[in-house]
One Martini backbone bead per residue (centre of mass of N, CA, C, O) as a GRO file, in nm:
protein
   62
    1MET     BB    1  -0.443  -1.476  -0.947
    2LYS     BB    2  -0.288  -1.203  -0.926
    3SER     BB    3  -0.006  -1.099  -0.768
    4GLY     BB    4  -0.093  -0.805  -0.707
    5LEU     BB    5  -0.360  -0.874  -0.572
    6ARG     BB    6  -0.245  -1.058  -0.359
    7ARG     BB    7  -0.065  -0.841  -0.229
    8SER     BB    8  -0.295  -0.646  -0.155
    9LEU     BB    9  -0.454  -0.841   0.024
   10ALA     BB   10  -0.230  -0.902   0.226
   11LEU     BB   11  -0.192  -0.612   0.317
   12ALA     BB   12  -0.479  -0.559   0.418
   13LEU     BB   13  -0.485  -0.791   0.626
   14GLY     BB   14  -0.235  -0.704   0.786
   15LEU     BB   15  -0.347  -0.420   0.871
   16CYS     BB   16  -0.595  -0.530   1.032
   17THR     BB   17  -0.384  -0.680   1.252
   18LEU     BB   18  -0.224  -0.405   1.262
   19THR     BB   19  -0.076  -0.164   1.467
   20VAL     BB   20  -0.018   0.168   1.355
   21GLY     BB   21   0.120   0.449   1.371
   22ALA     BB   22   0.154   0.756   1.307
   23SER     BB   23   0.237   0.964   1.042
   24ALA     BB   24   0.405   1.230   0.891
   25ALA     BB   25   0.378   1.108   0.591
   26SER     BB   26   0.246   1.066   0.274
   27VAL     BB   27   0.253   0.798   0.051
   28THR     BB   28   0.269   0.787  -0.306
   29PHE     BB   29   0.145   0.640  -0.613
   30ARG     BB   30   0.096   0.669  -0.957
   31ASP     BB   31  -0.064   0.363  -0.969
   32VAL     BB   32  -0.249   0.477  -0.710
   33PRO     BB   33  -0.545   0.568  -0.687
   34SER     BB   34  -0.781   0.698  -0.468
   35SER     BB   35  -1.002   0.484  -0.596
   36TYR     BB   36  -0.859   0.255  -0.489
   37TRP     BB   37  -0.932   0.012  -0.262
   38GLY     BB   38  -0.609   0.011  -0.135
   39TYR     BB   39  -0.494   0.298  -0.084
   40SER     BB   40  -0.487   0.338   0.230
   41HIS     BB   41  -0.312   0.087   0.289
   42ILE     BB   42  -0.067   0.152   0.109
   43THR     BB   43   0.003   0.437   0.222
   44LYS     BB   44   0.036   0.350   0.516
   45ALA     BB   45   0.259   0.140   0.474
   46ALA     BB   46   0.461   0.338   0.341
   47SER     BB   47   0.471   0.554   0.573
   48ASN     BB   48   0.573   0.303   0.778
   49GLY     BB   49   0.785   0.113   0.606
   50LEU     BB   50   0.655  -0.168   0.487
   51VAL     BB   51   0.667  -0.033   0.199
   52SER     BB   52   0.825   0.071  -0.142
   53GLY     BB   53   0.785  -0.057  -0.398
   54LEU     BB   54   0.960  -0.027  -0.721
   55GLY     BB   55   1.140   0.266  -0.721
   56ASP     BB   56   0.956   0.455  -0.954
   57GLY     BB   57   0.666   0.545  -0.815
   58ARG     BB   58   0.564   0.250  -0.793
   59TYR     BB   59   0.368  -0.044  -0.694
   60GLY     BB   60   0.189  -0.268  -0.846
   61PRO     BB   61  -0.129  -0.376  -0.793
   62GLU     BB   62  -0.182  -0.545  -1.092
   0.00000   0.00000   0.00000
């Protein structure tokens, strides 16, 4: 399994067990389209400061 997919799965599972409050702004990454299966989990985690991506506007999900 690719490490990016593994990271996305771990993030999705972590968010399912963690209750995070509402965020003020939604953070998006240019390499995570809204059609990607983990889009909502990744953007929610980024908006709440749990992840920051690669630093150049990308997350690297694959």
